[in-house]
N, C-alpha and C positions, 0 to 999 in steps of 0.2 A: 468528702471534698478534695483532701490532697488524693486521694485514690483517681478521682476524674480529672484532677490536672494531670495529674502523670500520664493517664490513657491518651487524655487528648492531645498532650503535647507528642504522643507519637503518633496516633490517628491523624491530625492535620496535614503534616508533611505525605505521610501514605496516603493520603484521599487525593493532596493537589497531584501527585506521581499518577497515580491511576485514573484519574479524569485527564491528565495529558495526554496519558496512554489512549484513552477513550476517544479524545477528537484524533487522534494518529490511527484509530482502527477506521472513524468515519472516513477520515481522507486518503486514505490507502483504499479503504472501498469505492469511493467516491471514484477516484486517479482508474481504480481499475475497471469499473464499470465503463468508465468513460473510454477508455483505451479500448476496451472490448467493442465500444461502438462506432469510435472513429476506425478500427481496424476493419469494420464489417463495411462501413460508407466508402472510407479509401480503397481508389482503384489506382491501376497502374494503365496507361493506355498504349496500346501498341498501334504501330501502323505498317502494314506489310505488302506486299507488291503481290502477293498470289497467298491463298489460302493459309491459314496457321493450323499447320497439324498439334491440336490442343492435347495431346495424348503424350507428345514429348515433353511438355514443360509441367512436371509433377512438382517439381521444388524451385526455388529461386534464391538464392546466398543462405542455403540449409534452413530457409523457409518455406514450408507446403504451400502451395497454390490450392486455395480455395476450390474457386471455380474461375472458368474464362468465359465471358459473355462477347457475343459476337455482337457488334452494330450494325444493323440493317442498312446497307446502302441505300436501300429503297425510302427508308425513311430520312436519312440525308438528303436525297436529290429531292423530294417531295416538300422539305422547307425551303428550296432555291427555286424550285423549276418555274414558280410564277414568273421570275426576272428572265428565262431563257429560252430559245427557240427550240422546236423540236429536234433539229439538228445536233444543237448543244447539248441538248439532253441525252440524246444517243450516244454521243462521243463521250461526255459524262460517263457515262455506264461503263464505258468500255475503259475509260482512264481512271476510275475513282480506284483509289487503293483499299485495301480491307482494314476497316477499325476494328481492334478488340480491346476488351476493358480486364485486366488481371487482377483477381481480388487473391489476398493472402491470407493467411489461418491466423498470423500474428501482425501486429504494426510493426513496420520494422524502424530501424535506427536511421540514421543520416548514413553511415557508411556502409550498414547492409544496402542502404537502396542505391549507393553507389556501384557496389557490387551487382546488384541485381539488374541496373543500365548498361556493365560488361557486359553480365553474363548475355544479356538478351542481343546485345549488338556482337556477338560471336556467332549469330546466326544470319546470315548475308540476307536472307528474304524480308529482314525488317529494316525498314525506310526511316523509322521517327518511334523513338521512346520518350513518353512525356511522365515522369515520376511526380511533379509539382511539390520540387524542393523546396522552397519556399514558404509554402502553406504549412508544409510539412513539419519545416524547422521550428517554426512558430508555435504549433501546436505541442509539435514534442518538448522543446526546450519548457514550455511552460507545464509541461506535466513533470517533468523533471524536478524545478523548482519547485512546486508543492510538494512533492516526494521529500526532497532535502530539508525545505523548511519544518514538516512536520516531525521527520526523523530526528534533527538536529534540536529541535524543541523538547521533544520527549528526552533524548540523551542528555541534556542540559539539567532539566529537574530530574531525571533521575539520578544523577551526580549530586545534586545538592540535596535531595530525600534521602539518600542513602547517609551523608555525612550528619546531616540533622537527626536521623533515626540512632545512627551509632553513637553521636552526643547522648543524645537522651537514654539509652542504654548503660552509658558508662554513667551518667548520672544516677540512674537506678542503683549501679552498683556500689556506687559513693553509698548513697542511701540506706544499703543494706550489706555494707561490709561488715559490720559486726559481725552480724547474723551468720555470714558464709565463714568468717573466721574462724567462729564456734562449732560449725559442722564440720570443717576439715579438720579442727583439730579431734575431732571425734571420728575421722576416716573415711565421712563423706566424700564423694566424688565432686568436681566442680561441677559439672551437670546437676546434680542432687541439690548443691549448696545453694544455686542459682536458679533453681526451680520455680521458685517467685517472678523474679524477672523474665523467665522465658513465658510462664503464664501470662504475664503482663504485654508481653510482645504478643503472644499468639491472640488471645483476645481482641487485642488493637486492630491485629492484622483483620480479625474475623468481621470487627465493625467496621472497619475502613470498607472492607469489600463491600458489606450490607448496603453501608450508604450510597457508594459507585454503584453499585450494580440497579440498586432503586434510582438510581438518577438516570442510569444508561437507557433500561426498560422502560421508563419516561419518554426519554429523547426517543427511540426507535419506534414507539406507539404514537410518537406526535412531532415528526421530523418536520412538521411545516414551522414547527414555533424556532428551530436552529436554521433550517434552511429555504429561502424561497420556494411558493409554490411552483411556479415558472422551471426550478431544477427538473422536475419529473418529467418536464418534457422534451428535456435533453439528456437526463442518465435516471437511471434508477437506482437508489440507495438498497442495496439488497444485503442485509446481514445477516448470520444464523444467530439468533440469540443466544442458544447453549453454548456454541463452540465459540462466542467471544466473551460470555460468563465466565466460561472455563479459562480463557486467557488471563482476565482480570484476577479471578479467584489464583491461579498459579503462582503471577507475578504479585501479588501480596503477601503470600504467604513466604513465595521462594525467597523475595528480596528479603524479608524480616528474619526470615531463619539463617540467612548467609549473615547478614548484617550482625545478628546475636550470636553466632559461631566465631565471626572475625573477632567481635570484642571480645567473647571468652576465652579465645587462643590467646591475645593481647595481653589480657589480664593474668592468665596462667602464667605465662612467659615472665612478666613483672614482677609476680608474688610468688614464682619458685626458686 
């Protein structure tokens, strides 16, 4: 009973940290996929006096241009010609400028957008550049906010979990103090003397990993339980199961081992 109590005192904060990290992974993936989606949908509209030489624009503000699409003037005229006379249509065809949509490979920041605008205006042939900065700022700031909240939450839980784990390891050292002292009197190293505590921590780490990994696999296969079904129409949640499980495994054992050795060093310094 005491063994289970000690184990779960270590497992519970570790599970809380891993679950928070799992939510962070989900959030990061959603933001990444949504960012990719809006990057594909987002475009900069350029109006020129004469046809644009697309081959000359390969990069803007150090962001590669994925494609430049020409907006057909005939289509624009067709949309409004019902209200115009033949003479007006002929004149419009002569005077109507050229319209283009520039698509970037990456979603630009507000600063990068302003640089892009300045770079484009250096071309004297360009009459107007529309970057839709207002809509861009709203979307981009929302993405940054989601990123920051998930990261801050994970860091806070991580710090509290490490403090709780360190406290639990100290309790184990106190409980096994007599055994450790006897082994050290016989020349045993601090690592060997505290092998029981290390085994407790490693077993607890593995148990916490199994619990959270089970929850993670269940959520990946049943995303509609966590996220509304309508989300699939907006963005695909695409997680690499093996890759994310490896991250959970590394975090579970990494934090545990670092905490153990931190307490070990403190214990050794105190008792030398």
